[in-house]
C-alpha positions in Angstrom: -0.3 -0.1 -0.1 1.4 3.3 -1.0 1.2 6.6 0.7 -1.1 7.8 -2.0 -3.7 4.6 -1.2 -3.4 5.7 2.4 -4.1 9.0 2.1 -7.0 8.4 -0.5 -8.2 6.0 2.2 -8.4 8.5 4.9 -10.1 11.0 2.2 -12.8 8.8 1.4 -13.3 7.9 5.2 -13.7 11.6 5.8 -16.3 12.0 2.9 -18.4 9.2 4.2 -18.1 10.7 8.0 -19.2 14.2 6.7 -22.0 13.3 4.1 -23.2 10.3 6.1 -23.6 12.0 9.6 -24.9 15.5 8.0 -27.9 13.3 6.3 -28.4 10.7 9.2 -28.4 14.1 11.4 -30.9 16.0 9.5 -33.6 12.7 9.5 -33.2 11.8 13.3 -33.4 15.9 14.2 -36.6 16.6 12.0 -38.3 13.3 13.6 -37.1 14.5 17.2 -38.7 17.9 16.3 -41.8 16.2 14.9 -42.7 15.0 18.6 -43.0 18.1 19.9 -41.6 16.7 23.4 -39.3 19.4 24.9 -37.3 16.4 26.4 -36.8 14.6 23.2 -36.7 18.1 21.4 -33.6 19.1 23.7 -31.8 15.7 23.3 -32.1 16.0 19.8 -30.4 19.2 19.7 -28.0 18.2 22.1 -26.8 14.9 19.7 -26.6 17.4 16.6 -24.1 19.3 18.5 -22.1 16.0 20.0 -22.1 14.3 16.7 -21.0 17.9 14.7 -17.7 17.8 17.0 -17.5 13.8 17.3 -17.9 13.1 13.7 -18.6 16.0 11.0 -15.2 17.9 12.1 -13.3 14.8 12.2 -14.8 14.0 8.6 -14.0 17.4 7.4 -10.3 17.1 8.7 -9.9 13.6 7.3 -11.6 14.8 4.3 -9.0 17.7 3.9 -5.9 16.3 4.9 -6.4 13.0 3.0 -7.3 15.0 -0.3 -4.6 17.6 -0.2 -2.3 15.0 1.0 -3.3 12.9 -1.9 -3.2 15.6 -4.5 0.7 16.1 -3.0 1.4 12.5 -3.1 -0.1 12.2 -6.7 2.1 15.3 -7.7 -0.9 17.3 -8.8 0.2 21.4 -8.9 -2.5 23.2 -6.9 -5.1 23.9 -7.3 -5.1 20.9 -10.1 -7.0 20.0 -13.0 -10.8 21.3 -13.3 -12.4 18.6 -11.6 -10.4 19.2 -8.7 -10.9 22.9 -8.5 -14.4 22.5 -8.9 -14.4 19.5 -6.1 -12.7 22.3 -3.9 -14.7 25.5 -4.8 -17.7 23.0 -4.0 -16.3 22.0 -0.6 -15.9 25.9 -0.3 -19.4 26.9 -0.7 -20.8 24.0 1.5 -18.3 25.2 4.4 -19.4 28.7 3.8 -23.0 27.8 4.5 -22.1 25.8 7.4 -20.3 27.9 9.0 -22.0 31.4 8.2 -25.6 30.1 8.4 -26.1 26.9 10.2 -23.6 27.0 12.8 -24.9 30.1 14.3 -28.7 28.5 14.0 -27.8 25.7 16.2 -26.0 27.6 18.6 -29.1 29.8 19.2 -31.5 26.4 19.0 -28.9 24.9 21.7 -29.2 27.7 24.2 -32.9 27.7 23.9 -33.2 23.8 24.3 -31.5 24.0 27.5 -34.1 25.9 29.0 -36.7 23.1 27.8 -38.6 20.9 30.5 -41.9 19.5 31.4 -42.8 22.9 32.4 -41.3 24.6 29.7 -42.6 24.5 26.0 -40.9 24.1 22.9 -41.1 27.8 21.5 -42.1 29.5 18.0 -38.4 30.7 17.9 -37.0 27.5 18.1 -39.6 25.9 15.7 -38.9 28.7 13.3 -34.9 28.0 13.7 -35.5 24.3 13.2 -37.3 25.4 9.6 -34.3 27.5 8.8 -31.7 25.2 10.0 -33.5 21.9 7.6 -33.9 24.5 4.8 -29.6 25.5 4.9 -29.2 22.2 6.0 -30.4 21.2 2.5 -28.9 23.6 0.6 -25.4 23.4 2.3 -25.8 19.6 1.2 -25.6 20.0 -2.6 -22.2 21.3 -2.7 -20.9 18.5 -1.1 -22.8 16.4 -3.1 -21.6 17.8 -6.0 -18.3 17.8 -5.0 -18.3 13.9 -4.5 -19.4 13.8 -7.9 -16.4 15.8 -9.3 -14.1 13.5 -7.3 -15.7 10.3 -9.0 -16.7 11.5 -12.3 -13.8 13.7 -12.8 -15.3 15.6 -15.8 -13.5 18.0 -18.1 
């Protein structure tokens, strides 16, 4: 097994962790929110934060370390051929949505959800933020799927 093979494996593992976690997280958060049970919603919100730090962030790190490492091992000049440029731009676009829109929404939701109890109902603000989180999460996933396409198909 070459250095390139190890780095490519790390890159693919990172993509699996990243795309897998953001997809599954959205599904179970939507179902948790639909229960309208404050305890379940609060727990779901804590899990969004926990899995972002425990799975999504390592997935991003492995994707970048493995990808740029494989690029270096394969002796591509930066920024690389067109398919690699488009992959990187798509990844950056997703990061822009995540850092600029989704993370601030999650932080606000987490603060609100910490107040949930049997006596404290889920607020309309939390519900509104959940709808925005889902919408922008779907928007942010599109460029990640596009990056995956560019990496596999290598068009151009």
